[in-house]
N, C-alpha and C positions, 0 to 999 in steps of 0.2 A: 605190539607185534606187527611186522611188515605185512602190508596188504598182499593178496595173492597175485601172481604174475601170469598173465594170459598171453600166449604167443598167437598171432594172427597171420596166416600165410595166404595171401591173395594177390593176384597180379593186377587187379583193377584198383587203381589208386583211390577212386571215389568210394568203393566198398570198404577198402582198408581204413580210410579216414572215418567213415560213418561208424563202422564197428568199433574202432578204437575210441572214438568220442563217447559213445554210449557206455562202454565198459569203464572208462575213466570216470564218468559221471556216477557210476555205481561203485566207485572206490576200489576198482581193480587197477593194478599196474599193467601196462600193455607194451609189448614189443611187436612191431609190424614188419612183415617181409614180403617182397614182391616176387621172390623166386626161391627155389629149394637151396641153392648154393648159399645165400646169405643166411637162411634158416639153419643150415647145418653148421655154419660158422658160429652162429649164436649158441647152438647146443654144445659146442666144444667148451663154452665158458659157463653156461647157465642151464638149469633144469626148470622149465616152467611148470606151473600147477595144472595147466590145461592148454590144449592146442586147438585152435579153430583153423581148419584146413580146407582150402579150395582144391577140388579135384583136378581142374584144368589149369596147369601152370606152364610157363613157357619152356622150362628146362627139364623138369622131372614130373611125371604123373603123381597126383596127390596120393593115389593108392600105393604107389611105391614108397612114398615117404611114410605112410602109415605102416607099411610092412617093415620098413627099417626101424621105426620106433618100437614096434612090438617084438622085434628080434634082438634088441639091445637091452641087457639087464638094467642099465642105468635109466632107460627111458620107458621100459615096458609097462609100467604102472600109470603113466601119464594119460589122463582121459583125453579123447579126441572127439571133436564134433566136426563132421564133414559139412562144408558149406559150398554148394554148387548149383549150377544152372541145370544140371542133368536131373530130369524128373522121372525117368523110367524106373519102374519097380525093380528091374534087374540091377540097375546101377546102385540103388539103395541097398539091395541085398548083398551085392559084392562088397560095398563099403562096410557094412556091418560085419560081414564074414571076415574081412581084413582086420577087424578089431576096433572099428569106430564105435563110440558109445552113443552117438546120436547123429541125426542126419537132417540138415536144414536146407531147403531149396530156395533159390532166388526166383523172384523177388521175395523178401522176407521182412518181418517186422523186427526192427532193432530191439525193441522192448521184449519181444518174445525170445529173441536170441539170448539176451542177458538172462532171462528167466530160465532158459534151458541150461545155460552155463552154471547158474546156481544149483539147479537140480542135479546135474551131473556131478558137480563137486560134492554135493551132499551124499549122493550114492556112493561115492568113492571115499567118503569119510574125510574129505579135504575141506571142511568148513574152516572159517577164519580162526575159530577158537582152537582147532586141532592142528593148525599149521605149525610144524615143529622144525622148520628149516628157513633160514634167512640167507638171502644173497645180496651182496652189496657191490654195486658198480660192475657186476659181471665178473668180479675178481675173487671175492671172498665168500665162501659158502660156510654157514655155521649150522651144524646138526645139533639141535638142542637136546635130543634124546641121548645121543652117543657122546655128547661133549667132544665133538670132533670139528676141526677147522681145516678147510682146504683153501689154498691160495693158488689161483690159476690151475686148478685141478690137482694140485699136489698137497698132500697132508703136511700140516705143520704141528709140531708138538708145543702145546701151551701148558703152563702150570694151571692148577685150578683157579688161582686168583686172577691170572691173566685172562682165562676164558670167561670168568664172570664179569670182569670189566668190559671185555669186548661184547658180551651178551647184553649188558646194560646199555652201552652206547648204541649198539645196533638196534635194539628194540625201541630206542627213543631217538632215532636218527634225526638229525637236524636241530635237536634241542640240546642246549648246553647243560652239562652235568657238572656241578661244582665238585671240588675235591671232597668236601664234606658229604655230599650226596653219594659219591662213589664209596667213600669209607663206610657210610651207613648201610649201603647195599651189601658190602662185603662182611661187615662184622656187627651190624645192628648197633645196639647201645653199648656194646662191649668194645669200644674203640680205645686201644692203648697205643696207637701208633700216631705219628705226626703226619700232616697233610702231605709233606714232601714224599712220603712213602708211595703215594699214588704216582708221582712223577717218575719214580724209578720203575714201577711196574709198567707204566705207559711206554717208557723208553725201551724196555725189553720187549714189550708187545710189538712195537713198531719194527724193531730189528727182525723179529720173527716173521712179520708180514711182508717184509722185503719190498717188492714192487708195488704192494698195496698199502704201504705205510701211510701214504698221503690221505687215506680216508679218515684218519684220526686227526682232527684239527685242534690245535691249542689256542683257546681264546684267552688272550692275555688278561690276567686279573679276574677271570670268571671260571674257567675250568676247561673241559674237553667236550667235543661232540664228534659224531660220525657224519660225514657227508658223502653223497653219491659222487 
């Protein structure tokens, strides 16, 4: 299963680098942004598991971003942790009333922040074991519960076999899966098809993925793998 994706929005490069480093060391994936515009562009392609949000940004107030997230059905359930130099109780209350799940003031302990991230994810039922959505390269989103796939935000119709192949490759991204491994995943010990059947399904899958077809790599003589 892919590790959880944390979006960090902070206009101070040093803070952004520090937070990202500690999150990555804790096996999270991280996307960092120095302003609201780049963050909104990211949201058009991907849905993070949690957002760490600075209140004082150069273009849009962090509270306005939080209000936007809570007002959109697609993003309304994303946990938000405010990270800011504002220490007044009134600021904290406003942030929490806007829908923030936690509030961390600067200066802060990176280890404590990571602990708070884990705590908020647990409260929202977004533990690693429960993550049921995978996103690849910001292009392909796989909903494991609904058996749905979106490419660049648009739904694509896959056959059950194509979906299971994509699910297998995505869950083991970066690792080569041989044709025999793929066949075993599909049919277990009851394999009555030839290896080349996999090639046919892969070809159809790539056609349906369109602009994202390149995520599935053919490793000559070995099999297939998904790469970011």
